[in-house]
N, C-alpha and C positions, 0 to 999 in steps of 0.2 A: 490387509486385514492390521496389521500394525498402531496403523494413523486411523486407521475405527475405530479398534478399542482403547488410543488415543484422548483421538474428542470426544467416546464417548464422558472418561476419565475426566475428560476437561472441561467436560457442558458440565458435571455434577459438578466438580470444586468449584467452577466459577456461583454454578449458582450459591452452594453458601456461602463465599467469599465478597460477594459480588448483584448488586438487583443489577441489569446491567440492558437497559431500551437499546433495542437493535430496531430501526427506519424506515424505508427503500431499498428493503430489500429487491423488490422485483425489479432495481436498473440492473441491476447486474443482467449479462446479456445467456440470453437461455440456452446460448451454445456458443458454439467458439471461442476460440484465442481474449486473451482480455488483461490489462493491469490493473490492480488495487494496490495505485496511490492511496497512500497512508501517511499519519502524521505522525511520526512517534518521539512517545515519551521517557514509557516506563519497558519494564527489562519482558513484559509479556505477549507488551499488540501484539508481535505476530500471531499467539497462540492464538490469543482467544478473538484474533479476525477467521483468519485460518477454520478453529471447528467454531465457531460462530458464522461463521460462508454461506448460502445454498448450493455454493456451488465447493470445486476441488481447486485451492489457490495454494500453490508451489514455492516458498519462500527461495527469499536468497538473504543467506544469515552474513557477514563479515564471518572471514576464516579463523576469527580465535574463540569467535563462541565455538564453533564447531574440533577443538583440538583440549576443549574439556573438558577434563576426565567425566566420564559417564555421563556432563547434559552434553556433551557435546553429539555422542551413540547415541542417545537417544534421538537428536535432535537427527541426524545424521537416515537414523530408524523410519520418523519420521515422512522425513522426504527431501528435507532442505539439502542444501548445496551452498557451499561455499565466493564467496568473491575478495579479493584482493585491494584491501581501499588505497584510493592516493598513487594510483596505477591502473595501467588499460590492463582489464584484465580477458584477455582474452579466450580461456578455455571457460566461467564466465558468463561471456556473449555468448559462446555457444550452444551453452546449453540454457543461460535466456529463451535462447533463435532456438532451440530443442521445443524447448514447456511447449514456446506458444505454437507452432506446428502443432506438434501435437491439440492442438486445441484447447487445453487447462487455462486453469488464469497465472498470473505470475503476480508474486507481492514483491513493493519494493515501495522505499520509502528514499524521498527522491532526497530528506536529506545528508543522508551519506552516514546516516550514526545519528544515535538519541539524542534527539537538543535537550541537553540540561539548565538546557531556561524554562525549557515549558514552555515555549512558543516558536512556531514555526521559523526557522532559519533560512539561507536565499536558499534554490532547489540546486543540483548538477543536473547537468544537460546528459548523463545517463539515459536516464528513461525516454526522452524525448524521439532522439536517435534508436532504442529499441523500438519504441511502438512505428516510427516511423517504415521500420526496413525491415517490421514483421505486419503493419499497417493492423493491428492493433489495438482494440477500442482499450479508452482513459477509465477506468471510476473510481471519482476520492470517496473515499473510504473519513471518516473523522472521528475521530473517538477520544473522548474529552472525560475528569473524571479519574480515570484509572490513579493520576499518581499520589492522593491521599489515600490508598491501598496500604502501606505501610504504618500511617498512624492508623489509622479507621482498624485497623487488629489488634491493636496494640489497645485497645480501649475496647476489644473485640465486637465492631460493631460490621456491617457490611460496607461494602461502600458504593454508592448510587455511582452507572460507568451510561455514557449513552455512546453508540454506534449510529453512522447518520450514511451510507450508502446513496453517493450524492449520482445527477444524471452522469450517465458517457458518453463520450463525445471521444470524437478523431481528431489528431493533423493535420491541417494544414498545407502541407506551401507549399509558398508565393516565389513566383519567379524572382532574381535581375536583386535578388539577397544571397550576402555569401555562408555555405549552410553555418558555422562556426555564432554567429551570432543569429541566422531562425532559431537555432534550437533555444538559444540563448534567452528567445521571445519568445518561442514555445514553453517551456516553461519553464518565464513570471505570468503565464494566462492560465496555466493548470496549476500551478498551486496558489493563485489567487480564488480558479475552482471548486480550491483545497479554503481555505482561509472561510471560502462566505459559508462550507458547514462550519467551525466553529464556533463554539463562543468566544466573545473581540480577546478577551482573556490570552485563548491558542492563536493567533492569531500572529507575532511575532511583527517582521518584517512586512510583512504581506498585511501590515494594521486596511490600512485606507481602500475600502473595498473599489472608491470610487474613481484608487486610477486602474482599476484593471480592466481591462480588450482582453478580446473576440476572435480580430484575425485574424487566427493562425489557428479554432477550434470552430468543429462542422458539428452537429447532433448527430448522434449512433442510430443509421438509423437499419434497425434492426431483420428491414422487409427486401433493404438490399441486399442485408449476407444472403453470396448460393446454399445453394443444395448442401446436407449435409448427406 
């Protein structure tokens, strides 16, 4: 109930402050688990996604956010769960697998934190590990324009924001390769899929799209999913 009420308020707030263009919502799987992979450059990116996505998505948030008075409580009520950055957080891993095992969406920012540069930084391998162990497809979600909000608020202007849901894909392991190297390459290929949905100035270290490969990625086929 809190989540539904909060999303209603968030949509009203976003309508007042932003002009949001959402495309590709049909790419979100109609059922079953999935990982929503986002670029993260502004504080409200996660709630912007979860309020406007066509399906329920659980937010993984750094533990520091959930320890903030009032804001942390609201995040917990909203359904977020904490992750300790810079270490192997086994509780966060178990919670992530539980969320996916229940057939929900899980939001992840593979860079591990907000990008202060406003463009993509190297992705970390945690998302690939979870996708492999849960067999959940990955949906890249590119958000752009949100960094202008503060400046536009001072000028009493609405901020144009674009959110693009890309085609979902699965990770396909290959034999004869060390697991760590395999996850690294999977992450790189997934990040290039995300970069391709963003304007060039947001692509950062993945700006050279001609370097993208897809050796470890296969299209998501909903027709091959087991019945609910």
